[in-house]
PDB file of N, CA, C, O and CB in Angstrom:
ATOM      1  N   MET A   1     -81.207  55.981 -28.744  1.00  0.00           N
ATOM      2  CA  MET A   1     -80.210  55.882 -29.711  1.00  0.00           C
ATOM      3  C   MET A   1     -80.768  54.939 -30.344  1.00  0.00           C
ATOM      4  O   MET A   1     -81.252  54.043 -29.652  1.00  0.00           O
ATOM      5  CB  MET A   1     -78.845  55.654 -29.338  1.00  0.00           C
ATOM      6  N   ALA A   2     -80.875  54.840 -31.746  1.00  0.00           N
ATOM      7  CA  ALA A   2     -81.013  53.590 -32.804  1.00  0.00           C
ATOM      8  C   ALA A   2     -80.208  52.550 -32.714  1.00  0.00           C
ATOM      9  O   ALA A   2     -79.119  52.589 -32.141  1.00  0.00           O
ATOM     10  CB  ALA A   2     -80.818  53.932 -34.124  1.00  0.00           C
ATOM     11  N   VAL A   3     -80.778  51.368 -33.374  1.00  0.00           N
ATOM     12  CA  VAL A   3     -80.043  50.069 -33.079  1.00  0.00           C
ATOM     13  C   VAL A   3     -78.705  50.471 -34.002  1.00  0.00           C
ATOM     14  O   VAL A   3     -77.620  50.337 -33.437  1.00  0.00           O
ATOM     15  CB  VAL A   3     -80.980  48.488 -33.597  1.00  0.00           C
ATOM     16  N   GLY A   4     -78.705  50.786 -34.902  1.00  0.00           N
ATOM     17  CA  GLY A   4     -77.762  51.015 -35.940  1.00  0.00           C
ATOM     18  C   GLY A   4     -76.771  51.897 -35.117  1.00  0.00           C
ATOM     19  O   GLY A   4     -75.636  51.433 -35.007  1.00  0.00           O
ATOM     20  N   GLU A   5     -76.982  52.892 -34.625  1.00  0.00           N
ATOM     21  CA  GLU A   5     -76.207  54.097 -34.037  1.00  0.00           C
ATOM     22  C   GLU A   5     -75.643  53.343 -32.483  1.00  0.00           C
ATOM     23  O   GLU A   5     -74.474  53.498 -32.132  1.00  0.00           O
ATOM     24  CB  GLU A   5     -77.422  55.699 -33.807  1.00  0.00           C
ATOM     25  N   ASN A   6     -76.325  52.781 -31.904  1.00  0.00           N
ATOM     26  CA  ASN A   6     -75.817  51.897 -30.958  1.00  0.00           C
ATOM     27  C   ASN A   6     -74.769  50.775 -31.182  1.00  0.00           C
ATOM     28  O   ASN A   6     -73.931  50.489 -30.327  1.00  0.00           O
ATOM     29  CB  ASN A   6     -76.829  51.356 -30.508  1.00  0.00           C
ATOM     30  N   ALA A   7     -74.873  50.118 -32.467  1.00  0.00           N
ATOM     31  CA  ALA A   7     -73.922  49.160 -32.911  1.00  0.00           C
ATOM     32  C   ALA A   7     -72.763  49.919 -33.216  1.00  0.00           C
ATOM     33  O   ALA A   7     -71.641  49.533 -32.885  1.00  0.00           O
ATOM     34  CB  ALA A   7     -74.375  48.338 -34.067  1.00  0.00           C
ATOM     35  N   GLN A   8     -72.963  50.938 -33.805  1.00  0.00           N
ATOM     36  CA  GLN A   8     -71.569  51.777 -34.120  1.00  0.00           C
ATOM     37  C   GLN A   8     -70.761  52.254 -32.894  1.00  0.00           C
ATOM     38  O   GLN A   8     -69.537  52.379 -32.868  1.00  0.00           O
ATOM     39  CB  GLN A   8     -71.901  53.139 -34.954  1.00  0.00           C
ATOM     40  N   ALA A   9     -71.496  52.467 -32.029  1.00  0.00           N
ATOM     41  CA  ALA A   9     -70.858  53.340 -30.653  1.00  0.00           C
ATOM     42  C   ALA A   9     -70.433  52.082 -30.049  1.00  0.00           C
ATOM     43  O   ALA A   9     -69.304  52.087 -29.557  1.00  0.00           O
ATOM     44  CB  ALA A   9     -72.041  54.400 -29.514  1.00  0.00           C
ATOM     45  N   THR A  10     -71.182  50.901 -29.982  1.00  0.00           N
ATOM     46  CA  THR A  10     -70.315  49.792 -29.549  1.00  0.00           C
ATOM     47  C   THR A  10     -68.984  49.148 -30.274  1.00  0.00           C
ATOM     48  O   THR A  10     -67.988  48.546 -29.872  1.00  0.00           O
ATOM     49  CB  THR A  10     -71.172  48.808 -29.447  1.00  0.00           C
ATOM     50  N   LEU A  11     -69.398  49.511 -31.332  1.00  0.00           N
ATOM     51  CA  LEU A  11     -67.928  49.007 -32.123  1.00  0.00           C
ATOM     52  C   LEU A  11     -66.622  50.294 -31.680  1.00  0.00           C
ATOM     53  O   LEU A  11     -65.429  50.047 -31.505  1.00  0.00           O
ATOM     54  CB  LEU A  11     -68.262  49.007 -34.298  1.00  0.00           C
ATOM     55  N   ALA A  12     -67.236  51.546 -31.589  1.00  0.00           N
ATOM     56  CA  ALA A  12     -66.432  52.330 -31.287  1.00  0.00           C
ATOM     57  C   ALA A  12     -65.569  52.452 -29.932  1.00  0.00           C
ATOM     58  O   ALA A  12     -64.478  53.010 -29.819  1.00  0.00           O
ATOM     59  CB  ALA A  12     -67.039  53.193 -31.511  1.00  0.00           C
ATOM     60  N   LEU A  13     -66.417  51.706 -28.789  1.00  0.00           N
ATOM     61  CA  LEU A  13     -66.331  51.600 -27.280  1.00  0.00           C
ATOM     62  C   LEU A  13     -65.247  50.454 -27.112  1.00  0.00           C
ATOM     63  O   LEU A  13     -64.349  50.477 -26.271  1.00  0.00           O
ATOM     64  CB  LEU A  13     -67.866  51.215 -26.523  1.00  0.00           C
ATOM     65  N   GLU A  14     -65.496  49.319 -28.161  1.00  0.00           N
ATOM     66  CA  GLU A  14     -64.816  48.152 -27.977  1.00  0.00           C
ATOM     67  C   GLU A  14     -63.200  48.781 -28.677  1.00  0.00           C
ATOM     68  O   GLU A  14     -62.168  48.228 -28.295  1.00  0.00           O
ATOM     69  CB  GLU A  14     -65.712  46.699 -28.843  1.00  0.00           C
ATOM     70  N   ARG A  15     -63.142  49.628 -29.416  1.00  0.00           N
ATOM     71  CA  ARG A  15     -61.661  50.063 -29.839  1.00  0.00           C
ATOM     72  C   ARG A  15     -61.294  50.840 -28.815  1.00  0.00           C
ATOM     73  O   ARG A  15     -60.136  50.625 -28.458  1.00  0.00           O
ATOM     74  CB  ARG A  15     -61.471  50.864 -31.210  1.00  0.00           C
ATOM     75  N   LEU A  16     -61.952  51.798 -28.119  1.00  0.00           N
ATOM     76  CA  LEU A  16     -61.459  52.779 -27.203  1.00  0.00           C
ATOM     77  C   LEU A  16     -61.040  51.816 -26.040  1.00  0.00           C
ATOM     78  O   LEU A  16     -59.960  52.198 -25.589  1.00  0.00           O
ATOM     79  CB  LEU A  16     -62.585  53.967 -26.794  1.00  0.00           C
ATOM     80  N   VAL A  17     -61.476  50.780 -25.438  1.00  0.00           N
ATOM     81  CA  VAL A  17     -61.274  50.187 -24.308  1.00  0.00           C
ATOM     82  C   VAL A  17     -59.961  49.123 -24.744  1.00  0.00           C
ATOM     83  O   VAL A  17     -59.224  48.607 -23.905  1.00  0.00           O
ATOM     84  CB  VAL A  17     -62.722  49.508 -23.759  1.00  0.00           C
ATOM     85  N   LEU A  18     -59.859  48.952 -25.983  1.00  0.00           N
ATOM     86  CA  LEU A  18     -58.503  48.224 -26.369  1.00  0.00           C
ATOM     87  C   LEU A  18     -57.416  49.007 -26.159  1.00  0.00           C
ATOM     88  O   LEU A  18     -56.360  48.429 -25.903  1.00  0.00           O
ATOM     89  CB  LEU A  18     -58.408  47.797 -27.782  1.00  0.00           C
ATOM     90  N   LEU A  19     -57.440  50.464 -26.221  1.00  0.00           N
ATOM     91  CA  LEU A  19     -56.311  51.331 -26.309  1.00  0.00           C
ATOM     92  C   LEU A  19     -56.178  52.235 -24.800  1.00  0.00           C
ATOM     93  O   LEU A  19     -55.213  52.931 -24.484  1.00  0.00           O
ATOM     94  CB  LEU A  19     -56.551  52.334 -27.702  1.00  0.00           C
ATOM     95  N   GLN A  20     -57.518  51.992 -23.928  1.00  0.00           N
ATOM     96  CA  GLN A  20     -57.254  52.366 -22.950  1.00  0.00           C
ATOM     97  C   GLN A  20     -58.212  51.431 -21.812  1.00  0.00           C
ATOM     98  O   GLN A  20     -59.306  51.585 -21.269  1.00  0.00           O
ATOM     99  CB  GLN A  20     -57.367  53.807 -23.075  1.00  0.00           C
ATOM    100  N   PRO A  21     -57.114  50.367 -21.795  1.00  0.00           N
ATOM    101  CA  PRO A  21     -58.005  49.268 -20.858  1.00  0.00           C
ATOM    102  C   PRO A  21     -58.560  49.427 -19.217  1.00  0.00           C
ATOM    103  O   PRO A  21     -59.229  48.713 -18.470  1.00  0.00           O
ATOM    104  CB  PRO A  21     -57.074  48.009 -20.775  1.00  0.00           C
ATOM    105  N   ASP A  22     -57.801  50.960 -19.084  1.00  0.00           N
ATOM    106  CA  ASP A  22     -58.215  51.591 -17.675  1.00  0.00           C
ATOM    107  C   ASP A  22     -59.044  52.650 -17.572  1.00  0.00           C
ATOM    108  O   ASP A  22     -59.016  53.452 -16.638  1.00  0.00           O
ATOM    109  CB  ASP A  22     -57.170  52.033 -16.980  1.00  0.00           C
ATOM    110  N   ASN A  23     -59.842  52.690 -18.568  1.00  0.00           N
ATOM    111  CA  ASN A  23     -60.920  53.799 -18.935  1.00  0.00           C
ATOM    112  C   ASN A  23     -62.298  53.168 -18.451  1.00  0.00           C
ATOM    113  O   ASN A  23     -63.033  52.690 -19.315  1.00  0.00           O
ATOM    114  CB  ASN A  23     -60.966  54.171 -20.691  1.00  0.00           C
ATOM    115  N   ALA A  24     -62.720  53.140 -16.999  1.00  0.00           N
ATOM    116  CA  ALA A  24     -63.866  52.607 -16.486  1.00  0.00           C
ATOM    117  C   ALA A  24     -64.916  53.078 -16.800  1.00  0.00           C
ATOM    118  O   ALA A  24     -65.893  52.336 -16.703  1.00  0.00           O
ATOM    119  CB  ALA A  24     -63.906  52.573 -15.385  1.00  0.00           C
ATOM    120  N   GLY A  25     -65.127  54.549 -17.316  1.00  0.00           N
ATOM    121  CA  GLY A  25     -66.187  55.051 -18.096  1.00  0.00           C
ATOM    122  C   GLY A  25     -66.536  54.563 -19.278  1.00  0.00           C
ATOM    123  O   GLY A  25     -67.727  54.415 -19.553  1.00  0.00           O
ATOM    124  N   ALA A  26     -65.528  54.238 -20.164  1.00  0.00           N
ATOM    125  CA  ALA A  26     -65.649  53.442 -21.292  1.00  0.00           C
ATOM    126  C   ALA A  26     -66.284  52.292 -21.281  1.00  0.00           C
ATOM    127  O   ALA A  26     -67.205  51.902 -21.999  1.00  0.00           O
ATOM    128  CB  ALA A  26     -64.613  53.192 -21.726  1.00  0.00           C
ATOM    129  N   TRP A  27     -65.505  51.568 -20.069  1.00  0.00           N
ATOM    130  CA  TRP A  27     -66.272  50.077 -20.058  1.00  0.00           C
ATOM    131  C   TRP A  27     -67.827  50.239 -19.916  1.00  0.00           C
ATOM    132  O   TRP A  27     -68.645  49.501 -20.464  1.00  0.00           O
ATOM    133  CB  TRP A  27     -65.742  49.089 -18.704  1.00  0.00           C
ATOM    134  N   LEU A  28     -68.145  51.387 -19.044  1.00  0.00           N
ATOM    135  CA  LEU A  28     -69.630  51.307 -18.393  1.00  0.00           C
ATOM    136  C   LEU A  28     -70.319  51.684 -19.570  1.00  0.00           C
ATOM    137  O   LEU A  28     -71.427  51.175 -19.736  1.00  0.00           O
ATOM    138  CB  LEU A  28     -70.012  52.337 -17.029  1.00  0.00           C
ATOM    139  N   ASP A  29     -69.809  52.620 -20.581  1.00  0.00           N
ATOM    140  CA  ASP A  29     -70.395  52.873 -21.661  1.00  0.00           C
ATOM    141  C   ASP A  29     -70.952  51.670 -22.536  1.00  0.00           C
ATOM    142  O   ASP A  29     -72.077  51.419 -22.967  1.00  0.00           O
ATOM    143  CB  ASP A  29     -69.541  53.616 -22.294  1.00  0.00           C
ATOM    144  N   LEU A  30     -69.353  50.826 -22.658  1.00  0.00           N
ATOM    145  CA  LEU A  30     -69.691  49.548 -23.451  1.00  0.00           C
ATOM    146  C   LEU A  30     -70.820  48.668 -22.571  1.00  0.00           C
ATOM    147  O   LEU A  30     -71.731  48.264 -23.294  1.00  0.00           O
ATOM    148  CB  LEU A  30     -68.210  48.603 -23.710  1.00  0.00           C
ATOM    149  N   ALA A  31     -70.913  48.391 -21.542  1.00  0.00           N
ATOM    150  CA  ALA A  31     -71.738  48.029 -21.081  1.00  0.00           C
ATOM    151  C   ALA A  31     -73.150  48.191 -21.239  1.00  0.00           C
ATOM    152  O   ALA A  31     -73.864  47.270 -21.635  1.00  0.00           O
ATOM    153  CB  ALA A  31     -71.432  48.191 -20.360  1.00  0.00           C
ATOM    154  N   VAL A  32     -73.715  49.689 -20.852  1.00  0.00           N
ATOM    155  CA  VAL A  32     -74.978  50.053 -21.402  1.00  0.00           C
ATOM    156  C   VAL A  32     -75.053  50.055 -22.599  1.00  0.00           C
ATOM    157  O   VAL A  32     -76.227  49.834 -22.897  1.00  0.00           O
ATOM    158  CB  VAL A  32     -75.402  51.117 -21.081  1.00  0.00           C
ATOM    159  N   ALA A  33     -74.148  50.247 -23.890  1.00  0.00           N
ATOM    160  CA  ALA A  33     -74.532  50.026 -24.995  1.00  0.00           C
ATOM    161  C   ALA A  33     -74.915  48.650 -25.550  1.00  0.00           C
ATOM    162  O   ALA A  33     -75.783  48.401 -26.386  1.00  0.00           O
ATOM    163  CB  ALA A  33     -73.728  50.521 -25.581  1.00  0.00           C
ATOM    164  N   SER A  34     -74.138  47.857 -24.953  1.00  0.00           N
ATOM    165  CA  SER A  34     -74.628  46.058 -25.196  1.00  0.00           C
ATOM    166  C   SER A  34     -75.617  45.570 -24.720  1.00  0.00           C
ATOM    167  O   SER A  34     -76.174  44.551 -25.127  1.00  0.00           O
ATOM    168  CB  SER A  34     -73.805  45.023 -24.694  1.00  0.00           C
ATOM    169  N   LEU A  35     -76.064  46.507 -23.457  1.00  0.00           N
ATOM    170  CA  LEU A  35     -77.350  45.958 -22.856  1.00  0.00           C
ATOM    171  C   LEU A  35     -78.441  46.382 -23.712  1.00  0.00           C
ATOM    172  O   LEU A  35     -79.489  45.757 -23.874  1.00  0.00           O
ATOM    173  CB  LEU A  35     -77.616  46.440 -21.385  1.00  0.00           C
ATOM    174  N   GLN A  36     -78.130  47.472 -24.242  1.00  0.00           N
ATOM    175  CA  GLN A  36     -79.029  47.930 -25.301  1.00  0.00           C
ATOM    176  C   GLN A  36     -79.400  47.371 -26.653  1.00  0.00           C
ATOM    177  O   GLN A  36     -80.447  47.563 -27.272  1.00  0.00           O
ATOM    178  CB  GLN A  36     -78.632  48.971 -25.563  1.00  0.00           C
ATOM    179  N   LEU A  37     -78.395  46.674 -26.987  1.00  0.00           N
ATOM    180  CA  LEU A  37     -78.407  45.735 -28.040  1.00  0.00           C
ATOM    181  C   LEU A  37     -79.038  44.160 -27.658  1.00  0.00           C
ATOM    182  O   LEU A  37     -79.370  43.340 -28.513  1.00  0.00           O
ATOM    183  CB  LEU A  37     -76.897  45.664 -28.510  1.00  0.00           C
ATOM    184  N   GLY A  38     -79.101  43.992 -26.464  1.00  0.00           N
ATOM    185  CA  GLY A  38     -79.357  42.723 -26.055  1.00  0.00           C
ATOM    186  C   GLY A  38     -78.351  41.893 -25.833  1.00  0.00           C
ATOM    187  O   GLY A  38     -78.639  40.717 -25.612  1.00  0.00           O
ATOM    188  N   ASP A  39     -77.219  42.223 -25.838  1.00  0.00           N
ATOM    189  CA  ASP A  39     -75.778  41.360 -25.581  1.00  0.00           C
ATOM    190  C   ASP A  39     -75.689  41.054 -24.058  1.00  0.00           C
ATOM    191  O   ASP A  39     -75.006  41.983 -23.626  1.00  0.00           O
ATOM    192  CB  ASP A  39     -74.288  42.299 -26.046  1.00  0.00           C
ATOM    193  N   ARG A  40     -75.912  40.504 -23.350  1.00  0.00           N
ATOM    194  CA  ARG A  40     -75.859  40.661 -21.909  1.00  0.00           C
ATOM    195  C   ARG A  40     -74.726  39.989 -21.634  1.00  0.00           C
ATOM    196  O   ARG A  40     -74.193  40.335 -20.580  1.00  0.00           O
ATOM    197  CB  ARG A  40     -77.032  40.170 -21.113  1.00  0.00           C
ATOM    198  N   ALA A  41     -74.087  38.986 -22.354  1.00  0.00           N
ATOM    199  CA  ALA A  41     -72.583  38.307 -22.200  1.00  0.00           C
ATOM    200  C   ALA A  41     -71.627  39.353 -22.378  1.00  0.00           C
ATOM    201  O   ALA A  41     -70.592  39.213 -21.726  1.00  0.00           O
ATOM    202  CB  ALA A  41     -72.222  37.116 -23.311  1.00  0.00           C
ATOM    203  N   ASN A  42     -71.726  40.441 -23.154  1.00  0.00           N
ATOM    204  CA  ASN A  42     -70.607  41.593 -23.398  1.00  0.00           C
ATOM    205  C   ASN A  42     -70.967  42.555 -22.298  1.00  0.00           C
ATOM    206  O   ASN A  42     -70.150  42.908 -21.447  1.00  0.00           O
ATOM    207  CB  ASN A  42     -70.651  42.393 -25.000  1.00  0.00           C
ATOM    208  N   ALA A  43     -71.993  42.896 -22.333  1.00  0.00           N
ATOM    209  CA  ALA A  43     -72.425  43.702 -20.868  1.00  0.00           C
ATOM    210  C   ALA A  43     -71.922  43.130 -19.721  1.00  0.00           C
ATOM    211  O   ALA A  43     -71.691  43.988 -18.869  1.00  0.00           O
ATOM    212  CB  ALA A  43     -73.971  43.751 -20.563  1.00  0.00           C
ATOM    213  N   GLN A  44     -71.684  42.093 -19.401  1.00  0.00           N
ATOM    214  CA  GLN A  44     -71.467  41.717 -17.985  1.00  0.00           C
ATOM    215  C   GLN A  44     -69.920  41.698 -18.002  1.00  0.00           C
ATOM    216  O   GLN A  44     -69.414  42.136 -16.969  1.00  0.00           O
ATOM    217  CB  GLN A  44     -72.200  40.235 -17.508  1.00  0.00           C
ATOM    218  N   ARG A  45     -68.930  41.216 -19.114  1.00  0.00           N
ATOM    219  CA  ARG A  45     -67.621  41.086 -19.348  1.00  0.00           C
ATOM    220  C   ARG A  45     -67.172  42.663 -19.154  1.00  0.00           C
ATOM    221  O   ARG A  45     -66.134  42.972 -18.569  1.00  0.00           O
ATOM    222  CB  ARG A  45     -67.320  40.368 -20.823  1.00  0.00           C
ATOM    223  N   ALA A  46     -68.208  43.744 -19.797  1.00  0.00           N
ATOM    224  CA  ALA A  46     -67.541  44.957 -19.371  1.00  0.00           C
ATOM    225  C   ALA A  46     -67.861  45.358 -18.367  1.00  0.00           C
ATOM    226  O   ALA A  46     -67.045  46.221 -18.043  1.00  0.00           O
ATOM    227  CB  ALA A  46     -67.600  45.900 -20.054  1.00  0.00           C
ATOM    228  N   LEU A  47     -68.755  45.218 -17.486  1.00  0.00           N
ATOM    229  CA  LEU A  47     -69.413  45.465 -16.241  1.00  0.00           C
ATOM    230  C   LEU A  47     -67.805  44.998 -15.284  1.00  0.00           C
ATOM    231  O   LEU A  47     -67.124  45.668 -14.508  1.00  0.00           O
ATOM    232  CB  LEU A  47     -71.133  44.326 -15.999  1.00  0.00           C
ATOM    233  N   ASP A  48     -67.683  43.826 -15.697  1.00  0.00           N
ATOM    234  CA  ASP A  48     -66.557  43.111 -14.648  1.00  0.00           C
ATOM    235  C   ASP A  48     -65.012  43.926 -14.979  1.00  0.00           C
ATOM    236  O   ASP A  48     -64.063  43.945 -14.196  1.00  0.00           O
ATOM    237  CB  ASP A  48     -66.391  41.103 -15.053  1.00  0.00           C
ATOM    238  N   GLN A  49     -65.051  44.521 -16.232  1.00  0.00           N
ATOM    239  CA  GLN A  49     -63.735  45.308 -16.326  1.00  0.00           C
ATOM    240  C   GLN A  49     -64.007  46.893 -15.730  1.00  0.00           C
ATOM    241  O   GLN A  49     -63.091  47.692 -15.533  1.00  0.00           O
ATOM    242  CB  GLN A  49     -63.201  45.340 -18.041  1.00  0.00           C
ATOM    243  N   VAL A  50     -65.245  47.137 -15.519  1.00  0.00           N
ATOM    244  CA  VAL A  50     -65.558  48.424 -14.764  1.00  0.00           C
ATOM    245  C   VAL A  50     -64.902  48.257 -13.381  1.00  0.00           C
ATOM    246  O   VAL A  50     -64.131  49.042 -12.830  1.00  0.00           O
ATOM    247  CB  VAL A  50     -67.199  48.704 -14.621  1.00  0.00           C
ATOM    248  N   GLU A  51     -65.294  47.256 -13.002  1.00  0.00           N
ATOM    249  CA  GLU A  51     -64.726  47.224 -11.485  1.00  0.00           C
ATOM    250  C   GLU A  51     -63.356  47.183 -11.600  1.00  0.00           C
ATOM    251  O   GLU A  51     -62.717  48.091 -11.069  1.00  0.00           O
ATOM    252  CB  GLU A  51     -65.182  45.979 -10.573  1.00  0.00           C
ATOM    253  N   ARG A  52     -62.638  46.091 -12.334  1.00  0.00           N
ATOM    254  CA  ARG A  52     -61.094  46.049 -12.348  1.00  0.00           C
ATOM    255  C   ARG A  52     -60.452  47.388 -12.605  1.00  0.00           C
ATOM    256  O   ARG A  52     -59.432  47.672 -11.978  1.00  0.00           O
ATOM    257  CB  ARG A  52     -60.580  45.073 -13.437  1.00  0.00           C
ATOM    258  N   ALA A  53     -61.078  48.427 -13.672  1.00  0.00           N
ATOM    259  CA  ALA A  53     -60.584  49.961 -13.983  1.00  0.00           C
ATOM    260  C   ALA A  53     -60.897  50.886 -13.072  1.00  0.00           C
ATOM    261  O   ALA A  53     -60.508  52.035 -13.280  1.00  0.00           O
ATOM    262  CB  ALA A  53     -61.115  50.538 -15.199  1.00  0.00           C
ATOM    263  N   SER A  54     -61.542  50.634 -12.062  1.00  0.00           N
ATOM    264  CA  SER A  54     -62.055  51.609 -11.159  1.00  0.00           C
ATOM    265  C   SER A  54     -60.879  52.195 -10.379  1.00  0.00           C
ATOM    266  O   SER A  54     -59.928  51.528  -9.971  1.00  0.00           O
ATOM    267  CB  SER A  54     -63.117  50.994 -10.225  1.00  0.00           C
ATOM    268  N   PRO A  55     -61.059  53.665 -10.195  1.00  0.00           N
ATOM    269  CA  PRO A  55     -59.675  54.264  -9.542  1.00  0.00           C
ATOM    270  C   PRO A  55     -59.715  53.876  -8.333  1.00  0.00           C
ATOM    271  O   PRO A  55     -58.668  53.530  -7.786  1.00  0.00           O
ATOM    272  CB  PRO A  55     -59.435  55.803  -9.526  1.00  0.00           C
ATOM    273  N   ARG A  56     -61.014  53.848  -7.606  1.00  0.00           N
ATOM    274  CA  ARG A  56     -60.817  53.545  -6.232  1.00  0.00           C
ATOM    275  C   ARG A  56     -60.385  52.038  -6.081  1.00  0.00           C
ATOM    276  O   ARG A  56     -59.563  51.609  -5.270  1.00  0.00           O
ATOM    277  CB  ARG A  56     -62.118  53.861  -5.436  1.00  0.00           C
ATOM    278  N   ARG A  57     -60.931  51.479  -6.802  1.00  0.00           N
ATOM    279  CA  ARG A  57     -60.334  50.102  -6.590  1.00  0.00           C
ATOM    280  C   ARG A  57     -58.895  49.793  -6.501  1.00  0.00           C
ATOM    281  O   ARG A  57     -58.402  49.082  -5.625  1.00  0.00           O
ATOM    282  CB  ARG A  57     -60.738  49.341  -7.566  1.00  0.00           C
ATOM    283  N   ARG A  58     -58.215  50.400  -7.510  1.00  0.00           N
ATOM    284  CA  ARG A  58     -56.875  50.310  -7.890  1.00  0.00           C
ATOM    285  C   ARG A  58     -55.990  51.167  -6.777  1.00  0.00           C
ATOM    286  O   ARG A  58     -54.774  51.104  -6.596  1.00  0.00           O
ATOM    287  CB  ARG A  58     -56.724  50.860  -9.423  1.00  0.00           C
ATOM    288  N   ALA A  59     -56.889  51.922  -6.141  1.00  0.00           N
ATOM    289  CA  ALA A  59     -56.029  52.851  -5.078  1.00  0.00           C
ATOM    290  C   ALA A  59     -56.197  52.082  -3.840  1.00  0.00           C
ATOM    291  O   ALA A  59     -55.595  52.552  -2.874  1.00  0.00           O
ATOM    292  CB  ALA A  59     -56.598  54.519  -4.849  1.00  0.00           C
ATOM    293  N   SER A  60     -56.846  51.051  -3.647  1.00  0.00           N
ATOM    294  CA  SER A  60     -57.136  50.219  -2.214  1.00  0.00           C
ATOM    295  C   SER A  60     -56.420  48.966  -2.589  1.00  0.00           C
ATOM    296  O   SER A  60     -56.519  48.037  -1.787  1.00  0.00           O
ATOM    297  CB  SER A  60     -58.916  49.889  -1.758  1.00  0.00           C
ATOM    298  N   ALA A  61     -55.592  48.747  -3.860  1.00  0.00           N
ATOM    299  CA  ALA A  61     -54.886  47.657  -4.270  1.00  0.00           C
ATOM    300  C   ALA A  61     -53.548  47.627  -3.197  1.00  0.00           C
ATOM    301  O   ALA A  61     -53.051  48.674  -2.781  1.00  0.00           O
ATOM    302  CB  ALA A  61     -54.520  47.814  -5.921  1.00  0.00           C
ATOM    303  N   PRO A  62     -52.994  46.153  -2.780  1.00  0.00           N
ATOM    304  CA  PRO A  62     -51.799  46.206  -2.348  1.00  0.00           C
ATOM    305  C   PRO A  62     -50.545  46.541  -3.126  1.00  0.00           C
ATOM    306  O   PRO A  62     -49.451  46.550  -2.560  1.00  0.00           O
ATOM    307  CB  PRO A  62     -51.690  45.198  -1.877  1.00  0.00           C
TER     308      PRO A  62
END
């Protein structure tokens, strides 16, 4: 994906996770797109959210 397209995808994914904070797939896509742009801090933040949003993790929570 070209940098411009990746930046647009990142913006769209940022909006999506605001609307659907439990969407682990969107958080993972955001992490990948952020890494491709060289934004490691945002990628790590998104990966942290993947873990929180994971259905398996929610199912095992008390």
